[in-house]
NUMI-966071 format. One record per residue (C-alpha): residue in three letters; residue number from 0; x, y, z. Coordinates in pm, whole numbers, m for minus. Layout:
 residu num      x      y      z
    ALA NUM      X      Y      Z
...
***
This chain:
 residu num      x      y      z
    MET   0    130   1907   3412
    LYS   1   m244   1899   3470
    ILE   2   m388   1631   3699
    SER   3   m609   1503   3414
    LYS   4   m302   1460   3194
    ILE   5   m118   1271   3467
    ILE   6   m417   1042   3512
    ALA   7   m440    984   3136
    LEU   8    m73    888   3115
    PHE   9   m111    658   3415
    VAL  10   m409    486   3250
    PHE  11   m204    442   2935
    ALA  12     82    283   3133
    ILE  13   m158     43   3307
    LEU  14   m329    m57   2982
    PHE  15    m18   m111   2775
    GLY  16    270   m152   3021
    TYR  17    512     71   2834
    HIS  18    715    155   3145
    SER  19    797   m197   3260
    LYS  20   1053   m423   3095
    GLY  21    874   m722   3242
    LEU  22    574   m647   3024
    GLN  23    751   m651   2689
    ALA  24    604   m875   2419
    GLN  25    693  m1243   2443
    ASN  26    508  m1359   2131
    LYS  27    731  m1234   1851
    TYR  28    627  m1292   1493
    GLU  29    865  m1235   1206
    ILE  30    714  m1090    891
    THR  31    845  m1313    610
    ASP  32    799  m1387    242
    GLY  33    553  m1652    356
    ILE  34    468  m1968    171
    GLN  35    426  m2056   m192
    VAL  36    113  m1908   m347
    ARG  37    m16  m2011   m688
    MET  38   m264  m1777   m850
    ASN  39   m424  m1826  m1190
    GLY  40   m173  m2090  m1288
    PHE  41    157  m1934  m1181
    ASP  42    355  m1881   m863
    LEU  43    371  m1531   m718
    GLU  44    723  m1418   m630
    LYS  45    628  m1193   m336
    PRO  46    265  m1275   m256
    PHE  47    260  m1129     96
    THR  48    402   m784     30
    GLY  49     71   m622    123
    GLY  50    m70   m475   m200
    LEU  51    m53   m125   m347
    ASN  52   m325    137   m391
    SER  53   m183    487   m447
    PRO  54    192    434   m461
    GLN  55    458    699   m510
    PHE  56    794    609   m664
    THR  57   1132    765   m598
    GLU  58   1485    648   m676
    PHE  59   1729    605   m388
    ASP  60   2058    419   m339
    LEU  61   1962    182    m57
    ASN  62   2273    m35    m36
    GLN  63   2518    245   m130
    ASP  64   2660     63   m428
    GLY  65   2629    361   m663
    VAL  66   2320    220   m835
    LEU  67   1985    387   m777
    ASP  68   1730    152   m627
    LEU  69   1361    223   m568
    ILE  70   1145    332   m275
    ILE  71    769    289   m302
    PHE  72    558    491    m61
    ASP  73    185    423    m54
    ARG  74    m18    732     25
    VAL  75   m307    525    160
    ASP  76   m129    396    472
    TYR  77    222    551    454
    LYS  78    382    210    406
    ILE  79    741    224    278
    LEU  80    850    m58     45
    PRO  81   1223    m58    m44
    TYR  82   1331   m239   m363
    LEU  83   1688   m316   m467
    ARG  84   1770   m300   m835
    THR  85   1926   m642   m897
    ASN  86   1984   m595  m1269
    LYS  87   1863   m360  m1539
    ASN  88   1503   m480  m1537
    SER  89   1457   m636  m1194
    PHE  90   1361   m495   m856
    LEU  91   1383   m713   m546
    TYR  92   1179   m633   m236
    ALA  93   1423   m562     50
    PRO  94   1225   m492    370
    LYS  95   1542   m479    583
    TYR  96   1582   m116    474
    GLU  97   1236     m3    581
    PRO  98   1326     57    949
    GLN  99   1635    252    837
    LEU 100   1436    503    633
    PRO 101   1257    806    783
    LYS 102    884    767    832
    GLY 103    667    985    614
    LYS 104    324   1127    545
    ASP 105    144   1209    220
    ILE 106    455   1262      5
    TYR 107    791   1083     m3
    ILE 108   1048   1222   m245
    ALA 109   1422   1164   m266
    ALA 110   1643   1445   m398
    ASP 111   2001   1558   m334
    LEU 112   1954   1881   m137
    ASN 113   2318   1955    m52
    SER 114   2488   1821   m366
    ASP 115   2690   1559   m181
    GLY 116   2592   1276   m415
    ARG 117   2345   1120   m168
    GLN 118   1968   1150   m194
    ASP 119   1790   1315     95
    ILE 120   1427   1256    192
    PHE 121   1145   1511    168
    THR 122    813   1436    336
    LEU 123    541   1611    538
    SER 124    437   1652    899
    GLU 125     90   1587   1037
    ILE 126    m16   1942    945
    GLY 127    149   1949    603
    ASP 128    477   2127    681
    LEU 129    777   2014    477
    LEU 130   1020   1787    664
    ILE 131   1372   1727    533
    TYR 132   1601   1438    633
    THR 133   1954   1473    505
    ASN 134   2138   1153    421
    GLU 135   2434   1119    657
    SER 136   2512    755    571
    ASP 137   2865    625    584
    ASN 138   2971    460    259
    ASN 139   3164    202    460
    SER 140   2853     95    653
    ASP 141   2559   m113    539
    LYS 142   2321     96    751
    LEU 143   2147    415    639
    LYS 144   2165    721    864
    PHE 145   1966   1043    841
    LYS 146   1966   1382   1013
    ASP 147   1626   1534   1088
    LEU 148   1628   1902    994
    GLY 149   1276   1947   1128
    PRO 150   1001   2156    964
    TRP 151   1148   2377    692
    TYR 152   1075   2742    615
    TYR 153   1100   2970    314
    ARG 154   1215   3332    296
    ASN 155    929   3554    180
    GLN 156    974   3857    m44
    HIS 157    925   4128    221
    ASP 158   1220   4356    295
    SER 159   1429   4301    603
    THR 160   1225   4549    811
    PHE 161    912   4331    789
    PHE 162    819   4170   1121
    LYS 163    809   3817    976
    LEU 164   1053   3712    708
    TYR 165   1012   3334    717
    ASN 166    703   3119    669
    PRO 167    654   2743    702
    LEU 168    704   2565    372
    SER 169    364   2401    386
    PHE 170    145   2200    153
    ALA 171   m195   2255    311
    ASN 172   m395   2015     98
    THR 173   m199   1713    217
    ILE 174   m469   1465    114
    THR 175   m400   1509   m253
    ASP 176   m134   1764   m352
    LEU 177    189   1619   m489
    PRO 178    460   1879   m557
    ALA 179    768   1835   m773
    ILE 180   1099   1849   m585
    LYS 181   1400   1848   m818
    ASP 182   1640   2079   m996
    ILE 183   1393   2243  m1235
    ASP 184   1607   2529  m1364
    GLY 185   1934   2336  m1401
    ASP 186   2142   2550  m1166
    GLY 187   2254   2257   m951
    ASP 188   2027   2298   m650
    ILE 189   1675   2186   m563
    ASP 190   1353   2365   m657
    ILE 191    997   2298   m544
    VAL 192    693   2351   m766
    SER 193    341   2314   m632
    TYR 194    m16   2420   m708
    ASP 195   m168   2744   m576
    PRO 196   m545   2682   m543
    PHE 197   m622   3049   m487
    ASN 198   m460   3190   m801
    LEU 199   m492   2877  m1019
    THR 200   m119   2888  m1090
    TYR 201    188   2688   m993
    TYR 202    446   2855   m776
    MET 203    818   2784   m741
    PHE 204   1036   2789   m433
    LYS 205   1402   2811   m534
    ASP 206   1698   2718   m325
    VAL 207   1909   3032   m372
    ARG 208   2233   2865   m261
    THR 209   2386   2890   m609
    GLU 210   2280   3251   m661
    LYS 211   2419   3349   m321
    GLY 212   2743   3158   m367
    TRP 213   2693   2965    m44
    SER 214   2849   2632     46
    LYS 215   2660   2313    m27
    ASP 216   2551   2278    334
    SER 217   2383   2620    337
    PHE 218   2049   2647    163
    GLU 219   1744   2869    171
    PHE 220   1421   2838    m23
    GLN 221   1261   3159   m149
    ASN 222    926   3201   m325
    MET 223   1069   3327   m652
    ASP 224    784   3263   m898
    TYR 225    412   3288   m828
    CYS 226    324   3194  m1186
    PHE 227    565   2923  m1289
    GLY 228    563   2857  m1664
    TYR 229    358   3171  m1735
    PHE 230     23   2991  m1758
    TRP 231   m281   2926  m1541
    GLU 232   m571   2685  m1526
    GLY 233   m886   2837  m1671
    PHE 234  m1222   2815  m1497
    SER 235  m1363   2602  m1780
    GLY 236  m1104   2330  m1730
    GLY 237   m847   2440  m1988
    ILE 238   m495   2582  m1989
    ILE 239   m439   2953  m2049
    LEU 240    m91   3009  m2196
    ASN 241    107   3333  m2203
    ASP 242    m95   3483  m1922
    CYS 243   m103   3502  m1544
    PRO 244   m404   3592  m1331
    LEU 245   m173   3782  m1100
    ASP 246   m107   4028  m1383
    LEU 247   m475   4104  m1434
    GLY 248   m638   4041  m1097
    PHE 249   m971   3867  m1045
    PRO 250  m1308   4015   m946
    LYS 251  m1387   3903   m592
    LYS 252  m1694   3711   m702
    LEU 253  m1486   3452   m888
    LYS 254  m1381   3139   m705
    PRO 255  m1103   2894   m787
    ARG 256  m1204   2621  m1026
    HIS 257  m1083   2358   m781
    VAL 258   m964   2409   m427
    GLY 259   m647   2205   m436
    GLY 260   m562   1851   m518
    ALA 261   m301   1870   m790
    SER 262      2   1670   m887
    CYS 263    285   1787  m1110
    TRP 264    607   1633  m1233
    PHE 265    881   1721  m1481
    MET 266   1107   1570  m1744
    ASP 267   1328   1713  m2017
    GLU 268   1167   1516  m2301
    ASP 269   1367   1675  m2585
    ASN 270   1700   1711  m2401
    ASP 271   1717   2084  m2469
    GLY 272   1794   2189  m2112
    ASP 273   1448   2289  m1993
    GLN 274   1185   2073  m1828
    GLU 275    851   1976  m1977
    MET 276    570   1979  m1721
    TYR 277    289   1729  m1658
    LEU 278     m4   1798  m1432
    SER 279   m341   1664  m1322
    ASN 280   m592   1756  m1055
    LEU 281   m918   1659   m889
    ASP 282  m1131   1787  m1175
    TRP 283   m938   1619  m1454
    SER 284   m934   1248  m1522
    LYS 285   m644   1311  m1759
    ILE 286   m286   1429  m1774
    ILE 287   m190   1760  m1931
    ARG 288    153   1783  m2091
    LEU 289    303   2130  m2130
    GLU 290    600   2196  m2354
    ASN 291    862   2428  m2209
    GLY 292    990   2684  m2459
    LYS 293   1245   2851  m2236
    MET 294   1552   2733  m2428
    GLN 295   1422   2734  m2785
    ARG 296   1277   3085  m2748
    MET 297   1559   3211  m2528
    HIS 298   1328   3320  m2246
    GLU 299   1468   3419  m1911
    TYR 300   1207   3215  m1726
    ASP 301   1036   2882  m1782
    THR 302    753   2946  m2029
    MET 303    503   2687  m2144
    ILE 304    432   2741  m2514
    ARG 305    188   2461  m2598
    TYR 306     m1   2182  m2425
    ASP 307   m137   1836  m2500
    SER 308   m467   1755  m2327
    VAL 309   m481   1391  m2444
    PHE 310   m133   1289  m2332
    LEU 311   m101    908  m2290
    ASP 312   m468    874  m2401
    ASP 313   m666   1057  m2133
    LYS 314   m952    803  m2142
    VAL 315   m758    541  m1949
    PHE 316   m739    759  m1637
    SER 317  m1112    819  m1596
    SER 318  m1125    606  m1280
    TYR 319   m810    739  m1111
    VAL 320   m974   1045   m944
    PHE 321   m655   1205  m1067
    PRO 322   m324   1043  m1161
    ALA 323     33   1124  m1065
    GLY 324    347   1050  m1261
    TYR 325    701    945  m1177
    THR 326    990    961  m1423
    PHE 327   1302    748  m1402
    ASP 328   1488    496  m1617
    VAL 329   1300    179  m1521
    ASP 330   1496    m62  m1741
    LYS 331   1832    123  m1748
    ASP 332   1842    158  m2125
    GLY 333   1948    522  m2100
    LEU 334   1602    668  m2158
    THR 335   1368    805  m1894
    ASP 336   1042    611  m1859
    MET 337    719    707  m1685
    ILE 338    505    541  m1417
    ILE 339    145    660  m1368
    ALA 340    m55    571  m1056
    PRO 341   m353    713   m864
    ASN 342   m283   1002   m629
    SER 343   m595    973   m413
    VAL 344   m638    804    m76
    SER 345   m989    673   m148
    ASN 346  m1255    610   m410
    THR 347  m1011    543   m690
    LYS 348   m897    255   m907
    GLU 349   m728     m3   m682
    SER 350   m604   m283   m909
    GLN 351   m427   m290  m1248
    GLN 352   m370     80  m1178
    ILE 353     10    115  m1189
    ARG 354     90    182  m1552
    TYR 355    446    151  m1680
    TYR 356    516    348  m1997
    LYS 357    848    256  m2155
    ASN 358   1027    530  m2347
    MET 359   1090    378  m2689
    GLY 360   1201    705  m2844
    SER 361   1539    874  m2827
    LYS 362   1717   1123  m2602
    THR 363   1580   1412  m2808
    LYS 364   1226   1282  m2861
    ALA 365   1045   1076  m2600
    ASP 366    794    813  m2711
    PHE 367    603    653  m2423
    ASN 368    446    310  m2480
    LEU 369    242    111  m2229
    VAL 370    424   m204  m2113
    LYS 371    209   m318  m1821
    THR 372    m68   m199  m1590
    ASN 373     58   m375  m1276
    PHE 374    415   m258  m1236
    ILE 375    565   m411   m917
    SER 376    221   m523   m794
    GLU 377    214   m813  m1042
    GLN 378    384  m1047   m795
    MET 379    166   m960   m496
    ILE 380   m172  m1077   m378
    ASP 381   m372   m759   m437
    PHE 382   m751   m769   m441
    GLY 383   m802   m392   m437
    ALA 384   m882   m284    m81
    ARG 385   m980   m393    272
    THR 386   m884   m759    294
    SER 387  m1012   m974    581
    PRO 388   m868  m1330    597
    ALA 389  m1006  m1639    773
    TRP 390   m911  m2009    781
    LEU 391  m1190  m2258    703
    ASP 392  m1197  m2605    547
    VAL 393  m1425  m2559    246
    ASN 394  m1355  m2882     54
    GLY 395  m1353  m3139    336
    ASP 396   m992  m3255    299
    GLY 397   m915  m3187    664
    LEU 398   m693  m2887    586
    LYS 399   m810  m2534    647
    ASP 400   m818  m2313    341
    LEU 401   m762  m1938    328
    LEU 402  m1073  m1727    269
    VAL 403  m1023  m1359    190
    ALA 404  m1309  m1111    202
    HIS 405  m1233   m787     26
    ASN 406  m1366   m470   m130
    GLY 407  m1246   m551   m480
    ASP 408  m1147   m268   m712
    PHE 409  m1344     46   m625
    ASP 410  m1355    124   m996
    SER 411  m1599   m165  m1045
    THR 412  m1753   m224   m700
    LYS 413  m1783    136   m576
    GLY 414  m1711    m15   m235
    LYS 415  m2054   m179   m215
    ASN 416  m1999   m532   m344
    ASP 417  m1760   m713   m112
    ARG 418  m1687  m1073   m202
    ILE 419  m1494  m1370    m65
    ASP 420  m1229  m1554   m266
    VAL 421  m1066  m1881   m162
    PHE 422   m709  m2011   m169
    LEU 423   m721  m2388   m123
    ASN 424   m459  m2543    103
    THR 425   m286  m2764   m154
    GLY 426     50  m2816     15
    THR 427    192  m3036    287
    LEU 428    322  m2971    637
    GLU 429    675  m2978    497
    ALA 430    595  m2755    200
    PRO 431    281  m2545    258
    GLN 432    116  m2404    m51
    LEU 433   m196  m2204   m125
    THR 434   m370  m2215   m462
    TYR 435   m623  m1954   m568
    SER 436   m929  m2157   m659
    ILE 437  m1267  m1996   m594
    TYR 438  m1394  m1656   m703
    ASN 439  m1692  m1505   m519
    TYR 440  m1734  m1791   m273
    LEU 441  m2099  m1846   m170
    ASN 442  m2199  m1586   m431
    ILE 443  m2214  m1304   m178
    LYS 444  m2092  m1031   m415
    ASP 445  m2442   m889   m461
    SER 446  m2550   m935    m99
    GLY 447  m2467   m579      3
    TYR 448  m2179   m653    241
    ILE 449  m1957   m348    298
    TYR 450  m1639   m335    509
    SER 451  m1664   m711    554
    ASN 452  m1487   m885    842
    ILE 453  m1499  m1265    830
    THR 454  m1416  m1539   1077
    SER 455  m1476  m1911   1122
    GLY 456  m1591  m2089   1435
    ASP 457  m1845  m2331   1577
    ILE 458  m2109  m2076   1677
    ASP 459  m2388  m2341   1692
    ASN 460  m2182  m2595   1893
    ASP 461  m2229  m2886   1650
    ASN 462  m1857  m2963   1615
    ASP 463  m1794  m2798   1280
    ASP 464  m1684  m2450   1184
    ASP 465  m1936  m2201   1052
    LEU 466  m1867  m1875    866
    LEU 467  m1953  m1537   1014
    ILE 468  m1950  m1207    823
    GLY 469  m1953   m872   1002
    SER 470  m2031   m558    803
    ILE 471  m2042   m179    821
    ASN 472  m2389   m160    978
    GLY 473  m2272   m359   1280
    ASN 474  m2464   m672   1179
    ILE 475  m2319  m1023   1173
    ALA 476  m2441  m1278    921
    TRP 477  m2419  m1650   1008
    TYR 478  m2353  m1901    731
    GLU 479  m2421  m2244    883
    ASN 480  m2204  m2542    800
    TYR 481  m2464  m2812    741
    GLN 482  m2230  m3089    613
    LEU 483  m2375  m3202    279
    ASN 484  m2283  m3564    197
    GLY 485  m2020  m3558    468
    LYS 486  m1846  m3249    330
    PRO 487  m1864  m2885    439
    ALA 488  m2150  m2689    287
    PHE 489  m2264  m2343    389
    ARG 490  m2595  m2160    376
    LEU 491  m2717  m1830    515
    LYS 492  m2891  m1914    843
    ASN 493  m2928  m1573   1005
    LYS 494  m2871  m1228    853
    ASN 495  m2797  m1073   1192
    LEU 496  m2701  m1271   1500
    LEU 497  m2719   m949   1702
    GLY 498  m3075   m873   1599
    ASN 499  m3196   m841   1959
    TYR 500  m2911   m617   2066
    GLN 501  m2951   m237   2062
    LYS 502  m2619   m119   1922
    GLN 503  m2462    204   2041
    PRO 504  m2398    479   1779
    SER 505  m2027    393   1745
    GLU 506  m2080     15   1732
    ASN 507  m2057    m35   1359
    THR 508  m1818   m214   1123
    ALA 509  m1850   m537   1320
    ALA 510  m1566   m792   1335
    PRO 511  m1670  m1124   1500
    ALA 512  m1462  m1396   1669
    VAL 513  m1596  m1718   1826
    TYR 514  m1460  m1781   2178
    ASP 515  m1578  m1978   2482
    TYR 516  m1474  m1718   2736
    ASN 517  m1610  m1897   3044
    ASN 518  m1518  m2255   2944
    ASP 519  m1875  m2383   2986
    GLY 520  m1873  m2577   2657
    ILE 521  m2099  m2322   2486
    ASN 522  m1928  m2091   2242
    ASP 523  m1960  m1716   2289
    LEU 524  m1895  m1425   2054
    LEU 525  m1647  m1140   2063
    VAL 526  m1730   m847   1836
    GLY 527  m1486   m567   1756
    PHE 528  m1632   m235   1646
    TYR 529  m1537     92   1479
    ASN 530  m1503    254   1822
    GLY 531  m1200     35   1893
    LYS 532  m1366   m166   2168
    VAL 533  m1457   m535   2178
    ALA 534  m1801   m642   2303
    LEU 535  m1879   m987   2445
    PHE 536  m2198  m1184   2384
    GLU 537  m2246  m1504   2585
    GLY 538  m2391  m1817   2427
    LYS 539  m2682  m1945   2636
    SER 540  m2775  m2272   2462
    LYS 541  m2598  m2576   2317
    THR 542  m2877  m2657   2075
    THR 543  m2966  m2312   1939
    VAL 544  m2771  m1991   1888
    GLN 545  m2882  m1761   2168
    LEU 546  m2648  m1471   2242
    GLU 547  m2681  m1242   2541
    TRP 548  m2486   m917   2584
    VAL 549  m2228   m923   2865
    SER 550  m1988   m633   2807
    SER 551  m1922   m351   2561
    ASN 552  m1552   m338   2652
    ALA 553  m1445   m695   2726
    TYR 554  m1118   m721   2922
    GLY 555  m1063   m347   2861
    MET 556   m929   m427   2514
    ARG 557   m878   m129   2284
    ALA 558   m767   m101   1923
    ASN 559   m751    279   1939
    GLU 560   m426    466   1887
    TRP 561   m299    654   2193
    LEU 562   m257   1019   2090
    THR 563     17   1198   2283
    SER 564      1   1504   2058
    LEU 565   m324   1619   2220
    SER 566   m315   1871   2503
    GLU 567   m491   1600   2705
    PRO 568   m349   1265   2582
    ASP 569   m626   1020   2506
    PHE 570   m733    738   2277
    ASN 571   m841    817   1922
    ILE 572  m1220    797   1894
    PHE 573  m1201    513   1640
    GLY 574   m988    202   1607
    TYR 575  m1164    m65   1396
    ALA 576  m1103   m352   1639
    THR 577  m1070   m690   1463
    PRO 578  m1025   m976   1714
    THR 579   m929  m1335   1657
    VAL 580   m853  m1614   1907
    SER 581   m564  m1862   1902
    ASP 582   m304  m2029   2121
    ILE 583     m8  m1849   1970
    ASP 584    253  m1958   2224
    ASN 585    150  m2325   2256
    ASP 586     92  m2302   2631
    GLY 587   m257  m2453   2620
    ASN 588   m431  m2119   2676
    LEU 589   m604  m1907   2416
    GLU 590   m491  m1553   2344
    ILE 591   m701  m1277   2190
    ILE 592   m517  m1112   1903
    LEU 593   m655   m771   1813
    GLY 594   m597   m601   1480
    THR 595   m602   m222   1472
    LEU 596   m646     59   1224
    HIS 597   m314    228   1305
    GLY 598    m90    m61   1201
    ASP 599    m14   m264   1511
    VAL 600   m148   m593   1648
    ARG 601   m219   m625   2020
    ILE 602   m215   m955   2209
    TYR 603   m422  m1013   2523
    HIS 604   m406  m1309   2763
    PRO 605   m756  m1354   2915
    GLU 606   m694  m1686   3091
    ASN 607   m787  m1667   3463
    HIS 608   m913  m1310   3428
    GLN 609  m1258  m1165   3480
    ILE 610  m1431  m1001   3186
    THR 611  m1423   m674   3379
    ASP 612  m1044   m680   3419
    SER 613   m843   m432   3211
    LEU 614   m571   m643   3056
    ILE 615   m230   m520   2944
    ALA 616   m161   m578   2577
    GLU 617    154   m704   2416
    GLU 618    240   m467   2132
    HIS 619    504   m439   1861
    THR 620    520   m815   1827
    PHE 621    574   m819   1453
    PHE 622    910   m738   1300
    ASN 623   1154   m801   1017
    GLN 624   1478   m984   1082
    ASN 625   1775   m762   1001
    ASN 626   2111   m938   1037
    GLY 627   2024  m1060   1385
    ASP 628   1850   m739   1492
    THR 629   1474   m715   1524
    SER 630   1319   m410   1367
    ILE 631    959   m315   1433
    ILE 632    749   m274   1122
    PHE 633    513     22   1105
    GLY 634    261    103    835
    SER 635     m7   m107    666
    ALA 636   m328     26    820
    TRP 637   m645   m164    920
    LEU 638   m472   m489   1010
    LYS 639   m690   m800   1038
    PRO 640   m524  m1112   1179
    ALA 641   m603  m1477   1106
    LEU 642   m400  m1767   1250
    TYR 643   m363  m2134   1158
    ASP 644    m90  m2397   1203
    LEU 645     25  m2467    850
    THR 646    345  m2650    942
    GLY 647    217  m2891   1208
    ASP 648    437  m2770   1492
    SER 649    142  m2645   1704
    ILE 650    253  m2283   1660
    PRO 651     10  m2105   1425
    GLU 652    124  m1901   1129
    LEU 653    m24  m1555   1081
    VAL 654   m191  m1390    784
    LEU 655   m276  m1019    809
    GLY 656   m530   m842    590
    ASN 657   m498   m468    538
    LEU 658   m645   m153    387
    LYS 659   m461   m186     53
    GLY 660   m615   m518    m52
    GLY 661   m307   m729      9
    LEU 662   m191   m977    271
    MET 663    111  m1006    500
    PHE 664    253  m1327    647
    GLY 665    419  m1391    981
    GLN 666    582  m1684   1159
    SER 667    645  m1715   1530
    VAL 668   1002  m1717   1655
    LEU 669    887  m2019   1858
    SER 670    811  m2213   1541
    LYS 671   1042  m2506   1476
    LYS 672    967  m2509   1105
    ARG 673   1021  m2209    884
    ALA 674    785  m2223    589
    ASN 675   1020  m2154    300
    ALA 676   1159  m1843    469
    VAL 677   1452  m1704    271
    ASP 678   1673  m1401    294
    GLU 679   1552  m1174     18
    LEU 680   1908  m1056    m45
    GLU 681   2046  m1404   m107
    THR 682   1802  m1508   m378
    GLN 683   1776  m1294   m687
    LYS 684   1478  m1373   m904
    HIS 685   1424  m1273  m1264
    THR 686   1138  m1052  m1369
    LEU 687    958  m1120  m1695
    THR 688    889   m815  m1912
    ILE 689    618   m831  m2179
    TYR 690    508   m533  m2388
    PRO 691    274   m400  m2499
    ASN 692     47   m547  m2234
    PRO 693   m248   m544  m2311
    ALA 694   m147   m665  m2658
    SER 695   m338   m648  m2986
    SER 696   m153   m767  m3297
    SER 697    174   m876  m3136
    PHE 698    384   m850  m2823
    ILE 699    748   m884  m2722
    ILE 700    890  m1111  m2454
    GLU 701   1223   m979  m2326
    ASN 702   1498  m1221  m2234
    PRO 703   1539  m1183  m1857
    ASP 704   1890  m1327  m1872
    PRO 705   2050  m1317  m2220
    MET 706   2319  m1560  m2102
    LYS 707   2060  m1837  m2082
    THR 708   1833  m2023  m2322
    TRP 709   1461  m2038  m2242
    THR 710   1145  m2204  m2363
    ALA 711    856  m1958  m2388
    LYS 712    500  m2089  m2365
    ILE 713    173  m1901  m2406
    VAL 714    m90  m2070  m2188
    THR 715   m465  m2011  m2164
    ILE 716   m630  m1952  m1830
    ASP 717   m748  m2316  m1827
    GLY 718   m394  m2449  m1880
    ARG 719   m380  m2514  m2257
    VAL 720    m48  m2434  m2428
    ILE 721   m129  m2252  m2753
    THR 722    221  m2139  m2851
    SER 723    571  m2257  m2764
    LYS 724    888  m2080  m2879
    ASN 725   1258  m2095  m2801
    LEU 726   1440  m1790  m2670
    ASN 727   1808  m1850  m2732
    SER 728   2112  m1732  m2545
    GLY 729   2208  m1387  m2667
    GLU 730   1863  m1302  m2797
    PRO 731   1725   m984  m2635
    GLY 732   1369  m1104  m2683
    ILE 733   1113  m1255  m2917
    SER 734    803  m1121  m3087
    VAL 735    483  m1324  m3069
    ASP 736    189  m1282  m3306
    SER 737   m137  m1235  m3115
    LYS 738   m374  m1144  m3401
    ASN 739   m538  m1488  m3388
    MET 740   m557  m1504  m3010
    SER 741   m898  m1438  m2857
    ASN 742   m950  m1148  m2621
    GLY 743   m879  m1248  m2264
    ILE 744   m614  m1336  m2007
    TYR 745   m317  m1561  m2085
    PHE 746      2  m1655  m1906
    VAL 747    353  m1636  m2049
    ILE 748    589  m1895  m1901
    LEU 749    966  m1883  m1952
    GLU 750   1157  m2183  m1823
    ASN 751   1481  m2372  m1841
    LYS 752   1639  m2632  m1616
    PHE 753   1740  m2360  m1369
    SER 754   1448  m2119  m1357
    LYS 755   1081  m2071  m1428
    ILE 756    921  m1728  m1465
    THR 757    556  m1650  m1527
    SER 758    366  m1332  m1601
    LYS 759     14  m1239  m1700
    LEU 760    m72  m1128  m2054
    ILE 761   m392   m953  m2159
    VAL 762   m502   m963  m2524
    GLU 763   m744   m690  m2633
    HIS 764   m833   m648  m3001
    PRO 765   m989   m317  m3103
***
């Protein structure tokens, strides 16, 4: 090992204390369902699940009960969200399974590779090579177990004398490509179909186990078809049927119409034994449906005979960059449904973007109808992207409220109109509750804030909390609390508190935190930056805000990920440090809690240390409880912590913002009061299904539990009940006339003496 590598590893050990049991984290926070959150008149079931941006959906039997559950994998931050199917129409978030599942990148697909009745996991490595994890779980155990087969290869078509017979099964354009992995040809083993950007075709890798007569535990993928379906994508954006460019060859001067970025998926719509194909790519804001004529025309190979370029109304996907589809029986009525969601990691639609199309046809003729545009995400807080929380009393009731700065939906903001929304603290210490109350607080939406990081603190030393907003240019805006008529009121006092400081090139995307580091009674300012470091600016006056630079790397704190894969291990060049300050262990001393881009939160203890000291961070402090075992949670990038004692036990609760526009909630294991924490497997909640949604002339409310009688109310956004109907025991649902309802947002409430369920309804008349 080189001396420089030894030194780098030694530095890493000193900074983070990985090699000493005495330095393990003491401040454990359990990620929980959190507290009650009321938004737009109804209670969210799982408000702190973290949001969804570009989710992928795959069925998987999590609890090994023979019923396929659901795994959601978000391509934006590789977060895995397991959901148990609790009845035909309901999915219950079950985070206990997340640590049991293999980690993944870019794609996450479950399919039964070895025909043993258990789904295996297909995902990618850092460089795009296919990774396969076979499911080795014991049916008598409640724990999942997988075997890592490592990077997988395919057998090329050269003869056995060729010097290289196997190539990595790789998907080079990992940012966007989404292959299909399933039994396409119906021979009982798995096939893989993916886009070829050089020939404008789709190629198929077949597992030749069946053809070779091998056992189920022997499999080999071969590249058997360079022009799957006998079609290609024309240069003008169309589909060319009954032709393959490989047959004709291309003049060298021609270039591919798009250089990758394609998603494809399959379903046998007409139940004739061959698979229809659906595809989209970077150049198309639509989905192309291709009909497979293999069976009806008795072809030897899959052959696409016609296509539909306006499938599912192509106009609705104009803001998706390009969509991807997932087919499974959502409601267990025997027909395969379809979920459509964005397949891009950035610059795409980020809210109301998960479209559930229910198959209302038959087994021989599919008929997809839109049911909702927020499948699964409807019970989460999800503002779009890049949430930054802060606690600040905005209404003068003595309780701190939750402010959330966020990007909004890129489809409407283009990432340039960050705003702040407010959840008022409307609960009690015994029963904390947050109620969404203020949209675009302080009217900052058009102020040009980008990548906003907010915090509260008494920066002017007048005994009340001000609001600070850091942004992408490294500036920090100060909104002064000037106490109007004895209540908090805020006005922009200074557009850039660091105006006299010459920022370094990597000191952008500022994240401020108020902190009296030297205990002189004058508050100072910590500022985290894109480069992963935290700078310190000392306050020099009690009567005016005068900040003087002290350090560009206070206490040696770093938010950067430590990269061991490099030949010379080192920190990543960026980290997006987001500090906050709180006494999280109730010892009378303040800790610095540092959010990071890579999905962990680091805790530093600066008490009795010099600013030049390099402190050791506590890491991996946040976990899910799993039958007495603590399991570290990974995923959810760009974490931004905010802490406040909601329960009055002097131990602050934690809210984490993230890249996907949602929030997560944590409670300390030291806390004496659990804020409505429940085991997600002990409480099964109903899900309300309304379709079509948006509605025009009428809509249907399904009975979530036909054994019970319900009262159904249609409520306006300001709380007026405009329709009330009874849904009796045994009734599958009721139809409601919406022709006389005005365009807009309504809420459908189903309740009886045991339960109350609420869901959003959108009415749109043509």
